N, C-alpha and C positions, 0 to 999 in steps of 0.2 A: 529712906531715912525720914525720921520725923523729929521735930524739936519744938519746945515751948516757944511762944512768941518772944523774941529777943532781938536786939540789934547787935549782939556779940556774935558776929557771923564769920570771923576769921577761920576757925577750925572747920566749920561747915563748908565754906568755900574751898578750902584746901582739899577736902575729901571729894567734892564735886568736880574738881579740876584735875584729879590725879591722872586720868587717862587722856587728857587733852595735850596735843603737841605743844611744845614749849613756846613756839612763836605766836600762838593764839591765846595763851593763858592770861596775859594782862587784859586784853580786850574782853574776853569772856568773863573774867573776874568782875570787871566793871558792870557788864550786863547782868550777870547773875546776882551780884550784890544789889543792884537796883530792883530786880524782881523779888528777891527775898525780903528786902526792906519794905517794899510795897505790900507783900503778903502779911508780914508780921505787924507793921505799923498801921497801914490803911485798911487791910482786910480784918485783922484780928484786934486792932486797937491796942496792941502790945499787952493783951490779956494773957498772963502766964498760964491760965487754965485752958487756953486754946492753942492748938498746934498748927504748925506748918509742915506739910508732908511733901517730900521731894523724891521723885523717881528719876533715875538717870540710866540711859542705855545708848548703845552705839549700834547703828544699822549701816553697814558698809562704811562710807565716809561721813555719815551724818551723826552728829552728837545731839541727843535729845534730852531735855530736862522738862519734867512735868511738875509744876509747883501748885499746890492746893492749899487754901486757907479755909477757916471756918467763919469767915465774915459774911456780911449780907450780900456780897456780890458787887461786880463792877462791869459796867458797859461803857467801853470807850466811845465817845461821841464824835471822834474824828479818825481819819485814817492817816497815820504818819508814814506809811510805807512809801508812798510816792512823793518824796520830798526832793525837790530840785534845789540847786544852789540859790536860785532866785527867790524861792519861798521858804527858805530854811528858818528865818526869824519868825515868820507867820506861823509855821508849824510848831515851833517851840512855844509860842504864846497860846496857841489853841490846844495843843496836846499836853503840854507840860514837859518838863525836862526828862522825867523818867520814861515816859512812853517814847519819846524821841530817841533816847539812848537805846531802848530795847529794839526799836526798828532799825537802828543803824548797826547794831552789833550782830543781831541774829538774822538768819535768812528767812525764817518763818516764825511768826508770832501769832498765836491763836488763843482766844479765850473760849471756855465752854459757854453754853447758853445762860447759865446762872451767873457767870462772871466770877466764879470762885476757883477756877482752875486755869492755869496758864501753861501752854505748850510752847517751848522754845526749841528751835533747831538751828544748828550751825554745821555747814559742810566745811570740813577742814582740809581735805586732801585735794579736791579739785578746784579750789578757789584761785581765781586769777589775781584778785587784788591782794595787797599786803594788809596786815592787821592795822586797824586805826590807832591802836595803842601798842607801844612796845616797851 
C-alpha cells in the first residue's frame, strides 16, 4: 500500500494490523504509528507529493512490515536494541523516543543503507513475554 505523506494514520494502521493477533494489536499499533509518522514527517517532511510505501507479509509466526519514504535518508547514530533497565534513560536521550519505542516493540529493526527503508519484524506466536501495551 502507498499513501501521501500525512499524519492521518488511523485507517492505514487498521489495515496493517488486520491479521495480527488481538493481544499484540495495541503494542504493534504504537510501534507502527511511530514508524509511519517518522516516514511521513521526518522522511518526507509531510510533503503531500511524496508517498510512504508499506509492504506487509507473514512468514510462519513472523509479521513483517517494510516502510519506505522518499526523504533524504536516516542513519541512526546509536543502537537502542541493547537497552537494560539501568541505561534506559540514557538510551531515550541518545536515541530519541521514537527509536526507543521501535526497538522495544519489534524483534527486528533494520534500515537499508540509504536510510529510506525500515524493516520491522514481530514474532507473535512463540513469544514468551506478554505485550507491553494492552
